[in-house]
PyMOL CGO cylinders between C-alpha atoms (Angstrom):
from pymol import cmd
from pymol.cgo import CYLINDER

trace = [
    CYLINDER, 54.90, 12.33, 121.82, 57.96, 12.98, 123.46, 0.3, 1, 1, 1, 1, 1, 1,
    CYLINDER, 57.96, 12.98, 123.46, 57.01, 15.22, 126.57, 0.3, 1, 1, 1, 1, 1, 1,
    CYLINDER, 57.01, 15.22, 126.57, 60.56, 18.61, 127.00, 0.3, 1, 1, 1, 1, 1, 1,
    CYLINDER, 60.56, 18.61, 127.00, 60.96, 20.53, 129.42, 0.3, 1, 1, 1, 1, 1, 1,
    CYLINDER, 60.96, 20.53, 129.42, 60.77, 24.81, 128.85, 0.3, 1, 1, 1, 1, 1, 1,
    CYLINDER, 60.77, 24.81, 128.85, 64.25, 25.03, 129.06, 0.3, 1, 1, 1, 1, 1, 1,
    CYLINDER, 64.25, 25.03, 129.06, 64.29, 22.87, 125.89, 0.3, 1, 1, 1, 1, 1, 1,
    CYLINDER, 64.29, 22.87, 125.89, 62.77, 25.20, 123.57, 0.3, 1, 1, 1, 1, 1, 1,
    CYLINDER, 62.77, 25.20, 123.57, 64.96, 27.89, 124.06, 0.3, 1, 1, 1, 1, 1, 1,
    CYLINDER, 64.96, 27.89, 124.06, 68.00, 26.12, 123.14, 0.3, 1, 1, 1, 1, 1, 1,
    CYLINDER, 68.00, 26.12, 123.14, 69.09, 26.59, 119.76, 0.3, 1, 1, 1, 1, 1, 1,
    CYLINDER, 69.09, 26.59, 119.76, 71.80, 24.37, 119.14, 0.3, 1, 1, 1, 1, 1, 1,
    CYLINDER, 71.80, 24.37, 119.14, 74.64, 23.72, 116.03, 0.3, 1, 1, 1, 1, 1, 1,
    CYLINDER, 74.64, 23.72, 116.03, 74.27, 20.19, 116.52, 0.3, 1, 1, 1, 1, 1, 1,
    CYLINDER, 74.27, 20.19, 116.52, 71.57, 17.17, 116.98, 0.3, 1, 1, 1, 1, 1, 1,
    CYLINDER, 71.57, 17.17, 116.98, 70.33, 16.61, 119.84, 0.3, 1, 1, 1, 1, 1, 1,
    CYLINDER, 70.33, 16.61, 119.84, 66.99, 15.40, 119.04, 0.3, 1, 1, 1, 1, 1, 1,
    CYLINDER, 66.99, 15.40, 119.04, 65.23, 13.45, 115.92, 0.3, 1, 1, 1, 1, 1, 1,
    CYLINDER, 65.23, 13.45, 115.92, 64.27, 15.97, 113.17, 0.3, 1, 1, 1, 1, 1, 1,
    CYLINDER, 64.27, 15.97, 113.17, 60.59, 16.06, 113.11, 0.3, 1, 1, 1, 1, 1, 1,
    CYLINDER, 60.59, 16.06, 113.11, 59.50, 14.70, 115.83, 0.3, 1, 1, 1, 1, 1, 1,
    CYLINDER, 59.50, 14.70, 115.83, 57.53, 16.13, 118.15, 0.3, 1, 1, 1, 1, 1, 1,
    CYLINDER, 57.53, 16.13, 118.15, 57.43, 17.95, 121.68, 0.3, 1, 1, 1, 1, 1, 1,
    CYLINDER, 57.43, 17.95, 121.68, 54.81, 18.61, 124.22, 0.3, 1, 1, 1, 1, 1, 1,
    CYLINDER, 54.81, 18.61, 124.22, 56.02, 20.89, 126.48, 0.3, 1, 1, 1, 1, 1, 1,
    CYLINDER, 56.02, 20.89, 126.48, 54.41, 21.10, 130.57, 0.3, 1, 1, 1, 1, 1, 1,
    CYLINDER, 54.41, 21.10, 130.57, 51.98, 23.42, 129.78, 0.3, 1, 1, 1, 1, 1, 1,
    CYLINDER, 51.98, 23.42, 129.78, 49.63, 21.43, 126.75, 0.3, 1, 1, 1, 1, 1, 1,
    CYLINDER, 49.63, 21.43, 126.75, 51.84, 23.34, 123.54, 0.3, 1, 1, 1, 1, 1, 1,
    CYLINDER, 51.84, 23.34, 123.54, 52.42, 20.99, 121.07, 0.3, 1, 1, 1, 1, 1, 1,
    CYLINDER, 52.42, 20.99, 121.07, 56.50, 21.59, 118.70, 0.3, 1, 1, 1, 1, 1, 1,
    CYLINDER, 56.50, 21.59, 118.70, 57.82, 20.45, 116.03, 0.3, 1, 1, 1, 1, 1, 1,
    CYLINDER, 57.82, 20.45, 116.03, 61.89, 19.59, 116.29, 0.3, 1, 1, 1, 1, 1, 1,
    CYLINDER, 61.89, 19.59, 116.29, 63.69, 21.33, 112.34, 0.3, 1, 1, 1, 1, 1, 1,
    CYLINDER, 63.69, 21.33, 112.34, 66.45, 22.52, 110.97, 0.3, 1, 1, 1, 1, 1, 1,
    CYLINDER, 66.45, 22.52, 110.97, 67.11, 26.77, 110.45, 0.3, 1, 1, 1, 1, 1, 1,
    CYLINDER, 67.11, 26.77, 110.45, 68.39, 27.19, 107.20, 0.3, 1, 1, 1, 1, 1, 1,
    CYLINDER, 68.39, 27.19, 107.20, 68.89, 30.64, 107.20, 0.3, 1, 1, 1, 1, 1, 1,
    CYLINDER, 68.89, 30.64, 107.20, 68.36, 33.48, 110.10, 0.3, 1, 1, 1, 1, 1, 1,
    CYLINDER, 68.36, 33.48, 110.10, 65.13, 33.17, 111.69, 0.3, 1, 1, 1, 1, 1, 1,
    CYLINDER, 65.13, 33.17, 111.69, 64.22, 35.89, 114.17, 0.3, 1, 1, 1, 1, 1, 1,
    CYLINDER, 64.22, 35.89, 114.17, 61.33, 34.64, 117.32, 0.3, 1, 1, 1, 1, 1, 1,
    CYLINDER, 61.33, 34.64, 117.32, 57.82, 34.84, 116.21, 0.3, 1, 1, 1, 1, 1, 1,
    CYLINDER, 57.82, 34.84, 116.21, 57.98, 34.40, 112.68, 0.3, 1, 1, 1, 1, 1, 1,
    CYLINDER, 57.98, 34.40, 112.68, 56.05, 31.63, 111.20, 0.3, 1, 1, 1, 1, 1, 1,
    CYLINDER, 56.05, 31.63, 111.20, 57.96, 28.98, 109.31, 0.3, 1, 1, 1, 1, 1, 1,
    CYLINDER, 57.96, 28.98, 109.31, 57.38, 26.76, 106.43, 0.3, 1, 1, 1, 1, 1, 1,
    CYLINDER, 57.38, 26.76, 106.43, 59.56, 24.19, 104.28, 0.3, 1, 1, 1, 1, 1, 1,
    CYLINDER, 59.56, 24.19, 104.28, 62.37, 25.07, 101.46, 0.3, 1, 1, 1, 1, 1, 1,
    CYLINDER, 62.37, 25.07, 101.46, 61.36, 24.77, 98.16, 0.3, 1, 1, 1, 1, 1, 1,
    CYLINDER, 61.36, 24.77, 98.16, 62.09, 20.76, 96.79, 0.3, 1, 1, 1, 1, 1, 1,
    CYLINDER, 62.09, 20.76, 96.79, 64.86, 19.90, 95.82, 0.3, 1, 1, 1, 1, 1, 1,
    CYLINDER, 64.86, 19.90, 95.82, 65.19, 18.36, 91.84, 0.3, 1, 1, 1, 1, 1, 1,
    CYLINDER, 65.19, 18.36, 91.84, 67.46, 16.43, 90.25, 0.3, 1, 1, 1, 1, 1, 1,
    CYLINDER, 67.46, 16.43, 90.25, 68.03, 14.60, 87.01, 0.3, 1, 1, 1, 1, 1, 1,
    CYLINDER, 68.03, 14.60, 87.01, 69.53, 11.67, 85.60, 0.3, 1, 1, 1, 1, 1, 1,
    CYLINDER, 69.53, 11.67, 85.60, 69.98, 9.50, 88.91, 0.3, 1, 1, 1, 1, 1, 1,
    CYLINDER, 69.98, 9.50, 88.91, 70.52, 5.97, 88.71, 0.3, 1, 1, 1, 1, 1, 1,
    CYLINDER, 70.52, 5.97, 88.71, 70.27, 3.47, 91.52, 0.3, 1, 1, 1, 1, 1, 1,
    CYLINDER, 70.27, 3.47, 91.52, 71.86, 0.94, 92.71, 0.3, 1, 1, 1, 1, 1, 1,
    CYLINDER, 71.86, 0.94, 92.71, 72.21, -2.21, 95.53, 0.3, 1, 1, 1, 1, 1, 1,
    CYLINDER, 72.21, -2.21, 95.53, 73.03, -3.29, 99.26, 0.3, 1, 1, 1, 1, 1, 1,
    CYLINDER, 73.03, -3.29, 99.26, 75.21, -5.76, 99.93, 0.3, 1, 1, 1, 1, 1, 1,
    CYLINDER, 75.21, -5.76, 99.93, 71.23, -6.90, 100.27, 0.3, 1, 1, 1, 1, 1, 1,
    CYLINDER, 71.23, -6.90, 100.27, 70.32, -6.72, 96.87, 0.3, 1, 1, 1, 1, 1, 1,
    CYLINDER, 70.32, -6.72, 96.87, 68.77, -3.63, 98.22, 0.3, 1, 1, 1, 1, 1, 1,
    CYLINDER, 68.77, -3.63, 98.22, 68.21, -0.08, 96.18, 0.3, 1, 1, 1, 1, 1, 1,
    CYLINDER, 68.21, -0.08, 96.18, 68.77, 1.55, 98.76, 0.3, 1, 1, 1, 1, 1, 1,
    CYLINDER, 68.77, 1.55, 98.76, 71.76, 3.98, 96.98, 0.3, 1, 1, 1, 1, 1, 1,
    CYLINDER, 71.76, 3.98, 96.98, 70.96, 6.56, 94.32, 0.3, 1, 1, 1, 1, 1, 1,
    CYLINDER, 70.96, 6.56, 94.32, 73.46, 8.47, 92.47, 0.3, 1, 1, 1, 1, 1, 1,
    CYLINDER, 73.46, 8.47, 92.47, 73.83, 11.27, 90.74, 0.3, 1, 1, 1, 1, 1, 1,
    CYLINDER, 73.83, 11.27, 90.74, 77.42, 11.80, 90.10, 0.3, 1, 1, 1, 1, 1, 1,
    CYLINDER, 77.42, 11.80, 90.10, 78.34, 15.44, 89.47, 0.3, 1, 1, 1, 1, 1, 1,
    CYLINDER, 78.34, 15.44, 89.47, 75.95, 16.80, 92.25, 0.3, 1, 1, 1, 1, 1, 1,
    CYLINDER, 75.95, 16.80, 92.25, 78.05, 17.93, 95.00, 0.3, 1, 1, 1, 1, 1, 1,
    CYLINDER, 78.05, 17.93, 95.00, 76.25, 17.84, 97.75, 0.3, 1, 1, 1, 1, 1, 1,
    CYLINDER, 76.25, 17.84, 97.75, 77.53, 18.96, 100.97, 0.3, 1, 1, 1, 1, 1, 1,
    CYLINDER, 77.53, 18.96, 100.97, 77.90, 16.03, 103.26, 0.3, 1, 1, 1, 1, 1, 1,
    CYLINDER, 77.90, 16.03, 103.26, 74.89, 14.66, 105.29, 0.3, 1, 1, 1, 1, 1, 1,
    CYLINDER, 74.89, 14.66, 105.29, 72.95, 17.67, 103.83, 0.3, 1, 1, 1, 1, 1, 1,
    CYLINDER, 72.95, 17.67, 103.83, 69.86, 15.02, 103.87, 0.3, 1, 1, 1, 1, 1, 1,
    CYLINDER, 69.86, 15.02, 103.87, 69.59, 13.50, 105.96, 0.3, 1, 1, 1, 1, 1, 1,
    CYLINDER, 69.59, 13.50, 105.96, 65.92, 12.20, 107.03, 0.3, 1, 1, 1, 1, 1, 1,
    CYLINDER, 65.92, 12.20, 107.03, 64.78, 14.27, 104.01, 0.3, 1, 1, 1, 1, 1, 1,
    CYLINDER, 64.78, 14.27, 104.01, 62.24, 12.42, 102.56, 0.3, 1, 1, 1, 1, 1, 1,
    CYLINDER, 62.24, 12.42, 102.56, 61.86, 12.00, 98.48, 0.3, 1, 1, 1, 1, 1, 1,
    CYLINDER, 61.86, 12.00, 98.48, 59.23, 10.93, 95.36, 0.3, 1, 1, 1, 1, 1, 1,
    CYLINDER, 59.23, 10.93, 95.36, 61.32, 9.16, 91.94, 0.3, 1, 1, 1, 1, 1, 1,
    CYLINDER, 61.32, 9.16, 91.94, 58.83, 12.08, 90.45, 0.3, 1, 1, 1, 1, 1, 1,
    CYLINDER, 58.83, 12.08, 90.45, 60.48, 11.16, 86.47, 0.3, 1, 1, 1, 1, 1, 1,
    CYLINDER, 60.48, 11.16, 86.47, 61.56, 8.09, 83.99, 0.3, 1, 1, 1, 1, 1, 1,
    CYLINDER, 61.56, 8.09, 83.99, 61.90, 4.31, 85.08, 0.3, 1, 1, 1, 1, 1, 1,
    CYLINDER, 61.90, 4.31, 85.08, 60.99, 3.96, 88.61, 0.3, 1, 1, 1, 1, 1, 1,
    CYLINDER, 60.99, 3.96, 88.61, 58.15, 7.17, 89.09, 0.3, 1, 1, 1, 1, 1, 1,
    CYLINDER, 58.15, 7.17, 89.09, 55.88, 7.05, 91.84, 0.3, 1, 1, 1, 1, 1, 1,
    CYLINDER, 55.88, 7.05, 91.84, 58.39, 5.55, 94.54, 0.3, 1, 1, 1, 1, 1, 1,
    CYLINDER, 58.39, 5.55, 94.54, 58.76, 7.64, 97.91, 0.3, 1, 1, 1, 1, 1, 1,
    CYLINDER, 58.76, 7.64, 97.91, 61.88, 7.24, 100.05, 0.3, 1, 1, 1, 1, 1, 1,
    CYLINDER, 61.88, 7.24, 100.05, 63.38, 8.22, 103.21, 0.3, 1, 1, 1, 1, 1, 1,
    CYLINDER, 63.38, 8.22, 103.21, 67.11, 9.39, 102.67, 0.3, 1, 1, 1, 1, 1, 1,
    CYLINDER, 67.11, 9.39, 102.67, 69.24, 7.81, 105.48, 0.3, 1, 1, 1, 1, 1, 1,
    CYLINDER, 69.24, 7.81, 105.48, 72.32, 10.16, 104.36, 0.3, 1, 1, 1, 1, 1, 1,
    CYLINDER, 72.32, 10.16, 104.36, 74.41, 11.06, 101.66, 0.3, 1, 1, 1, 1, 1, 1,
    CYLINDER, 74.41, 11.06, 101.66, 78.12, 11.95, 101.30, 0.3, 1, 1, 1, 1, 1, 1,
    CYLINDER, 78.12, 11.95, 101.30, 79.34, 14.37, 97.83, 0.3, 1, 1, 1, 1, 1, 1,
    CYLINDER, 79.34, 14.37, 97.83, 77.24, 12.24, 95.08, 0.3, 1, 1, 1, 1, 1, 1,
    CYLINDER, 77.24, 12.24, 95.08, 75.15, 9.37, 96.51, 0.3, 1, 1, 1, 1, 1, 1,
    CYLINDER, 75.15, 9.37, 96.51, 72.21, 9.48, 98.64, 0.3, 1, 1, 1, 1, 1, 1,
    CYLINDER, 72.21, 9.48, 98.64, 71.44, 6.03, 100.53, 0.3, 1, 1, 1, 1, 1, 1,
    CYLINDER, 71.44, 6.03, 100.53, 68.38, 5.39, 101.71, 0.3, 1, 1, 1, 1, 1, 1,
    CYLINDER, 68.38, 5.39, 101.71, 66.59, 3.90, 105.05, 0.3, 1, 1, 1, 1, 1, 1,
    CYLINDER, 66.59, 3.90, 105.05, 66.36, 0.36, 103.82, 0.3, 1, 1, 1, 1, 1, 1,
    CYLINDER, 66.36, 0.36, 103.82, 63.11, 0.45, 105.57, 0.3, 1, 1, 1, 1, 1, 1,
    CYLINDER, 63.11, 0.45, 105.57, 62.27, 2.32, 101.71, 0.3, 1, 1, 1, 1, 1, 1,
    CYLINDER, 62.27, 2.32, 101.71, 64.88, 0.48, 99.01, 0.3, 1, 1, 1, 1, 1, 1,
    CYLINDER, 64.88, 0.48, 99.01, 63.19, 0.89, 95.17, 0.3, 1, 1, 1, 1, 1, 1,
    CYLINDER, 63.19, 0.89, 95.17, 61.36, -1.44, 94.52, 0.3, 1, 1, 1, 1, 1, 1,
    CYLINDER, 61.36, -1.44, 94.52, 62.24, -0.39, 91.04, 0.3, 1, 1, 1, 1, 1, 1,
    CYLINDER, 62.24, -0.39, 91.04, 66.32, 0.37, 89.91, 0.3, 1, 1, 1, 1, 1, 1,
    CYLINDER, 66.32, 0.37, 89.91, 66.09, 3.78, 88.11, 0.3, 1, 1, 1, 1, 1, 1,
    CYLINDER, 66.09, 3.78, 88.11, 68.03, 4.34, 85.29, 0.3, 1, 1, 1, 1, 1, 1,
    CYLINDER, 68.03, 4.34, 85.29, 70.08, 7.38, 84.12, 0.3, 1, 1, 1, 1, 1, 1,
    CYLINDER, 70.08, 7.38, 84.12, 69.09, 8.16, 80.84, 0.3, 1, 1, 1, 1, 1, 1,
    CYLINDER, 69.09, 8.16, 80.84, 65.67, 9.23, 82.22, 0.3, 1, 1, 1, 1, 1, 1,
    CYLINDER, 65.67, 9.23, 82.22, 64.91, 8.56, 85.76, 0.3, 1, 1, 1, 1, 1, 1,
    CYLINDER, 64.91, 8.56, 85.76, 64.28, 11.91, 88.64, 0.3, 1, 1, 1, 1, 1, 1,
    CYLINDER, 64.28, 11.91, 88.64, 63.87, 12.87, 92.62, 0.3, 1, 1, 1, 1, 1, 1,
    CYLINDER, 63.87, 12.87, 92.62, 62.55, 15.84, 93.58, 0.3, 1, 1, 1, 1, 1, 1,
    CYLINDER, 62.55, 15.84, 93.58, 63.94, 16.02, 97.10, 0.3, 1, 1, 1, 1, 1, 1,
    CYLINDER, 63.94, 16.02, 97.10, 61.32, 17.51, 99.89, 0.3, 1, 1, 1, 1, 1, 1,
    CYLINDER, 61.32, 17.51, 99.89, 62.79, 19.22, 102.52, 0.3, 1, 1, 1, 1, 1, 1,
    CYLINDER, 62.79, 19.22, 102.52, 61.08, 18.63, 104.93, 0.3, 1, 1, 1, 1, 1, 1,
    CYLINDER, 61.08, 18.63, 104.93, 63.67, 18.12, 108.28, 0.3, 1, 1, 1, 1, 1, 1,
    CYLINDER, 63.67, 18.12, 108.28, 64.57, 22.52, 107.45, 0.3, 1, 1, 1, 1, 1, 1,
    CYLINDER, 64.57, 22.52, 107.45, 63.23, 25.88, 108.04, 0.3, 1, 1, 1, 1, 1, 1,
    CYLINDER, 63.23, 25.88, 108.04, 63.14, 28.92, 106.58, 0.3, 1, 1, 1, 1, 1, 1,
    CYLINDER, 63.14, 28.92, 106.58, 60.47, 32.28, 106.69, 0.3, 1, 1, 1, 1, 1, 1,
    CYLINDER, 60.47, 32.28, 106.69, 57.62, 31.49, 105.20, 0.3, 1, 1, 1, 1, 1, 1,
    CYLINDER, 57.62, 31.49, 105.20, 58.20, 33.48, 101.71, 0.3, 1, 1, 1, 1, 1, 1,
    CYLINDER, 58.20, 33.48, 101.71, 56.71, 36.88, 101.28, 0.3, 1, 1, 1, 1, 1, 1,
    CYLINDER, 56.71, 36.88, 101.28, 53.30, 37.70, 99.46, 0.3, 1, 1, 1, 1, 1, 1,
    CYLINDER, 53.30, 37.70, 99.46, 52.17, 33.56, 99.28, 0.3, 1, 1, 1, 1, 1, 1,
    CYLINDER, 52.17, 33.56, 99.28, 49.30, 32.50, 101.70, 0.3, 1, 1, 1, 1, 1, 1,
    CYLINDER, 49.30, 32.50, 101.70, 49.33, 29.55, 99.70, 0.3, 1, 1, 1, 1, 1, 1,
    CYLINDER, 49.33, 29.55, 99.70, 52.81, 27.57, 101.59, 0.3, 1, 1, 1, 1, 1, 1,
    CYLINDER, 52.81, 27.57, 101.59, 52.57, 24.75, 103.83, 0.3, 1, 1, 1, 1, 1, 1,
    CYLINDER, 52.57, 24.75, 103.83, 53.22, 25.74, 107.33, 0.3, 1, 1, 1, 1, 1, 1,
    CYLINDER, 53.22, 25.74, 107.33, 55.61, 24.25, 109.82, 0.3, 1, 1, 1, 1, 1, 1,
    CYLINDER, 55.61, 24.25, 109.82, 55.56, 26.37, 112.88, 0.3, 1, 1, 1, 1, 1, 1,
    CYLINDER, 55.56, 26.37, 112.88, 56.04, 29.96, 114.77, 0.3, 1, 1, 1, 1, 1, 1,
    CYLINDER, 56.04, 29.96, 114.77, 59.70, 30.50, 115.77, 0.3, 1, 1, 1, 1, 1, 1,
    CYLINDER, 59.70, 30.50, 115.77, 60.04, 31.54, 119.56, 0.3, 1, 1, 1, 1, 1, 1,
    CYLINDER, 60.04, 31.54, 119.56, 63.30, 32.29, 119.44, 0.3, 1, 1, 1, 1, 1, 1,
    CYLINDER, 63.30, 32.29, 119.44, 66.34, 33.46, 117.28, 0.3, 1, 1, 1, 1, 1, 1,
    CYLINDER, 66.34, 33.46, 117.28, 68.48, 31.03, 115.29, 0.3, 1, 1, 1, 1, 1, 1,
    CYLINDER, 68.48, 31.03, 115.29, 71.00, 31.61, 113.04, 0.3, 1, 1, 1, 1, 1, 1,
    CYLINDER, 71.00, 31.61, 113.04, 71.78, 29.34, 109.94, 0.3, 1, 1, 1, 1, 1, 1,
    CYLINDER, 71.78, 29.34, 109.94, 72.38, 26.09, 110.37, 0.3, 1, 1, 1, 1, 1, 1,
    CYLINDER, 72.38, 26.09, 110.37, 70.76, 25.95, 113.86, 0.3, 1, 1, 1, 1, 1, 1,
    CYLINDER, 70.76, 25.95, 113.86, 68.74, 23.56, 115.29, 0.3, 1, 1, 1, 1, 1, 1,
    CYLINDER, 68.74, 23.56, 115.29, 65.53, 23.84, 117.61, 0.3, 1, 1, 1, 1, 1, 1,
    CYLINDER, 65.53, 23.84, 117.61, 61.97, 23.51, 118.96, 0.3, 1, 1, 1, 1, 1, 1,
    CYLINDER, 61.97, 23.51, 118.96, 59.44, 25.12, 116.28, 0.3, 1, 1, 1, 1, 1, 1,
    CYLINDER, 59.44, 25.12, 116.28, 55.95, 26.12, 117.78, 0.3, 1, 1, 1, 1, 1, 1,
    CYLINDER, 55.95, 26.12, 117.78, 52.67, 24.38, 116.32, 0.3, 1, 1, 1, 1, 1, 1,
    CYLINDER, 52.67, 24.38, 116.32, 50.30, 24.68, 118.58, 0.3, 1, 1, 1, 1, 1, 1,
    CYLINDER, 50.30, 24.68, 118.58, 49.66, 26.26, 121.37, 0.3, 1, 1, 1, 1, 1, 1,
    CYLINDER, 49.66, 26.26, 121.37, 49.56, 30.27, 123.18, 0.3, 1, 1, 1, 1, 1, 1,
    CYLINDER, 49.56, 30.27, 123.18, 53.34, 32.37, 121.87, 0.3, 1, 1, 1, 1, 1, 1,
    CYLINDER, 53.34, 32.37, 121.87, 54.27, 35.88, 120.00, 0.3, 1, 1, 1, 1, 1, 1,
    CYLINDER, 54.27, 35.88, 120.00, 53.96, 36.23, 116.81, 0.3, 1, 1, 1, 1, 1, 1,
    CYLINDER, 53.96, 36.23, 116.81, 54.90, 38.93, 113.87, 0.3, 1, 1, 1, 1, 1, 1,
    CYLINDER, 54.90, 38.93, 113.87, 52.02, 40.38, 112.19, 0.3, 1, 1, 1, 1, 1, 1,
    CYLINDER, 52.02, 40.38, 112.19, 53.15, 42.57, 109.01, 0.3, 1, 1, 1, 1, 1, 1,
    CYLINDER, 53.15, 42.57, 109.01, 50.58, 44.51, 108.21, 0.3, 1, 1, 1, 1, 1, 1,
    CYLINDER, 50.58, 44.51, 108.21, 48.08, 47.24, 110.70, 0.3, 1, 1, 1, 1, 1, 1,
    CYLINDER, 48.08, 47.24, 110.70, 47.43, 45.93, 114.06, 0.3, 1, 1, 1, 1, 1, 1,
    CYLINDER, 47.43, 45.93, 114.06, 45.59, 42.24, 114.90, 0.3, 1, 1, 1, 1, 1, 1,
    CYLINDER, 45.59, 42.24, 114.90, 42.77, 42.71, 116.71, 0.3, 1, 1, 1, 1, 1, 1,
    CYLINDER, 42.77, 42.71, 116.71, 41.33, 39.93, 119.31, 0.3, 1, 1, 1, 1, 1, 1,
    CYLINDER, 41.33, 39.93, 119.31, 39.99, 36.71, 117.40, 0.3, 1, 1, 1, 1, 1, 1,
    CYLINDER, 39.99, 36.71, 117.40, 41.60, 38.30, 113.81, 0.3, 1, 1, 1, 1, 1, 1,
    CYLINDER, 41.60, 38.30, 113.81, 42.30, 34.61, 112.77, 0.3, 1, 1, 1, 1, 1, 1,
    CYLINDER, 42.30, 34.61, 112.77, 46.47, 35.02, 110.84, 0.3, 1, 1, 1, 1, 1, 1,
    CYLINDER, 46.47, 35.02, 110.84, 47.89, 33.81, 107.96, 0.3, 1, 1, 1, 1, 1, 1,
    CYLINDER, 47.89, 33.81, 107.96, 51.83, 33.86, 105.93, 0.3, 1, 1, 1, 1, 1, 1,
    CYLINDER, 51.83, 33.86, 105.93, 52.52, 36.09, 103.13, 0.3, 1, 1, 1, 1, 1, 1,
    CYLINDER, 52.52, 36.09, 103.13, 53.08, 39.52, 104.21, 0.3, 1, 1, 1, 1, 1, 1,
    CYLINDER, 53.08, 39.52, 104.21, 55.81, 41.61, 101.99, 0.3, 1, 1, 1, 1, 1, 1,
    CYLINDER, 55.81, 41.61, 101.99, 57.44, 41.07, 104.88, 0.3, 1, 1, 1, 1, 1, 1,
    CYLINDER, 57.44, 41.07, 104.88, 59.61, 37.12, 104.18, 0.3, 1, 1, 1, 1, 1, 1,
    CYLINDER, 59.61, 37.12, 104.18, 58.16, 35.55, 108.32, 0.3, 1, 1, 1, 1, 1, 1,
    CYLINDER, 58.16, 35.55, 108.32, 55.41, 37.87, 108.83, 0.3, 1, 1, 1, 1, 1, 1,
    CYLINDER, 55.41, 37.87, 108.83, 52.28, 37.50, 109.30, 0.3, 1, 1, 1, 1, 1, 1,
    CYLINDER, 52.28, 37.50, 109.30, 48.50, 39.10, 107.76, 0.3, 1, 1, 1, 1, 1, 1,
    CYLINDER, 48.50, 39.10, 107.76, 45.43, 39.73, 109.16, 0.3, 1, 1, 1, 1, 1, 1,
    CYLINDER, 45.43, 39.73, 109.16, 43.17, 36.61, 107.82, 0.3, 1, 1, 1, 1, 1, 1,
    CYLINDER, 43.17, 36.61, 107.82, 40.71, 37.02, 105.36, 0.3, 1, 1, 1, 1, 1, 1,
    CYLINDER, 40.71, 37.02, 105.36, 37.45, 36.25, 106.33, 0.3, 1, 1, 1, 1, 1, 1,
    CYLINDER, 37.45, 36.25, 106.33, 35.73, 35.95, 102.62, 0.3, 1, 1, 1, 1, 1, 1,
    CYLINDER, 35.73, 35.95, 102.62, 38.29, 32.75, 102.38, 0.3, 1, 1, 1, 1, 1, 1,
    CYLINDER, 38.29, 32.75, 102.38, 38.50, 29.59, 104.18, 0.3, 1, 1, 1, 1, 1, 1,
    CYLINDER, 38.50, 29.59, 104.18, 40.65, 27.00, 105.22, 0.3, 1, 1, 1, 1, 1, 1,
    CYLINDER, 40.65, 27.00, 105.22, 42.13, 25.37, 102.38, 0.3, 1, 1, 1, 1, 1, 1,
    CYLINDER, 42.13, 25.37, 102.38, 42.52, 29.31, 100.20, 0.3, 1, 1, 1, 1, 1, 1,
    CYLINDER, 42.52, 29.31, 100.20, 44.85, 30.58, 102.43, 0.3, 1, 1, 1, 1, 1, 1,
    CYLINDER, 44.85, 30.58, 102.43, 47.48, 29.53, 105.50, 0.3, 1, 1, 1, 1, 1, 1,
    CYLINDER, 47.48, 29.53, 105.50, 46.35, 28.88, 108.89, 0.3, 1, 1, 1, 1, 1, 1,
    CYLINDER, 46.35, 28.88, 108.89, 48.60, 30.40, 111.80, 0.3, 1, 1, 1, 1, 1, 1,
    CYLINDER, 48.60, 30.40, 111.80, 46.49, 30.70, 114.63, 0.3, 1, 1, 1, 1, 1, 1,
    CYLINDER, 46.49, 30.70, 114.63, 43.67, 33.43, 116.16, 0.3, 1, 1, 1, 1, 1, 1,
    CYLINDER, 43.67, 33.43, 116.16, 44.53, 36.64, 118.02, 0.3, 1, 1, 1, 1, 1, 1,
    CYLINDER, 44.53, 36.64, 118.02, 44.34, 36.48, 121.75, 0.3, 1, 1, 1, 1, 1, 1,
    CYLINDER, 44.34, 36.48, 121.75, 45.88, 39.96, 122.43, 0.3, 1, 1, 1, 1, 1, 1,
    CYLINDER, 45.88, 39.96, 122.43, 46.53, 42.41, 119.70, 0.3, 1, 1, 1, 1, 1, 1,
    CYLINDER, 46.53, 42.41, 119.70, 49.90, 43.99, 118.47, 0.3, 1, 1, 1, 1, 1, 1,
    CYLINDER, 49.90, 43.99, 118.47, 50.68, 47.80, 119.31, 0.3, 1, 1, 1, 1, 1, 1,
    CYLINDER, 50.68, 47.80, 119.31, 51.37, 48.34, 115.79, 0.3, 1, 1, 1, 1, 1, 1,
    CYLINDER, 51.37, 48.34, 115.79, 52.74, 47.16, 112.68, 0.3, 1, 1, 1, 1, 1, 1,
    CYLINDER, 52.74, 47.16, 112.68, 55.51, 44.88, 111.83, 0.3, 1, 1, 1, 1, 1, 1,
    CYLINDER, 55.51, 44.88, 111.83, 55.26, 43.99, 116.20, 0.3, 1, 1, 1, 1, 1, 1,
    CYLINDER, 55.26, 43.99, 116.20, 54.04, 40.92, 117.66, 0.3, 1, 1, 1, 1, 1, 1,
    CYLINDER, 54.04, 40.92, 117.66, 50.53, 40.05, 118.83, 0.3, 1, 1, 1, 1, 1, 1,
    CYLINDER, 50.53, 40.05, 118.83, 49.76, 37.00, 121.19, 0.3, 1, 1, 1, 1, 1, 1,
    CYLINDER, 49.76, 37.00, 121.19, 48.21, 34.34, 119.49, 0.3, 1, 1, 1, 1, 1, 1,
    CYLINDER, 48.21, 34.34, 119.49, 46.51, 30.71, 120.00, 0.3, 1, 1, 1, 1, 1, 1,
    CYLINDER, 46.51, 30.71, 120.00, 48.75, 29.10, 117.14, 0.3, 1, 1, 1, 1, 1, 1,
    CYLINDER, 48.75, 29.10, 117.14, 47.23, 26.12, 115.17, 0.3, 1, 1, 1, 1, 1, 1,
    CYLINDER, 47.23, 26.12, 115.17, 49.40, 24.99, 111.84, 0.3, 1, 1, 1, 1, 1, 1,
    CYLINDER, 49.40, 24.99, 111.84, 48.41, 21.95, 111.16, 0.3, 1, 1, 1, 1, 1, 1,
]
cmd.load_cgo(trace, "trace")
């Protein structure tokens, strides 16, 4: 795991300065993940990945080594480079069931890493893909306790900023509903995006997501508590 300094976790550059989804460890043992914010994310908010992007009627093409590394949708209109290091699954039609990782993209074509070249070519008549925004971070959705979480912001990000999000270790978490008492568990899904809720003791790890456990209570609703964060 990459060792990162304390200053790094408070930097929010607009240019990528690391490998997406790389895990880093600060000298105090806390673990962080490198992501790109897709919107303004205020410090101490919980984040998850944006919803998958589904693309229908795609075709594939080969490189000079006869590998199926290009996936095209003529009318896509993608932002150039927007899907670098994203994952996808062919989830419809010819070639379905193939996962792959995107190296780069133009407005109409995704280029895959050669290690993830498709074994079966795609057919524009029926092939479809779903792109997972795995390197991207957005505020957790309101009233949704089943999201797969990525971490907790410990600094404020503008849209398109890059930076480190805390996954394990002590940090701040904004609690949206009431005062979280010491040792209470936290889950995402408050009625305000990105805010945590006090967990439900009657449900388990697989019934609601888990942000962490409260170490020092927040003074009032919609303020941050101190928590031992443990985003799986």
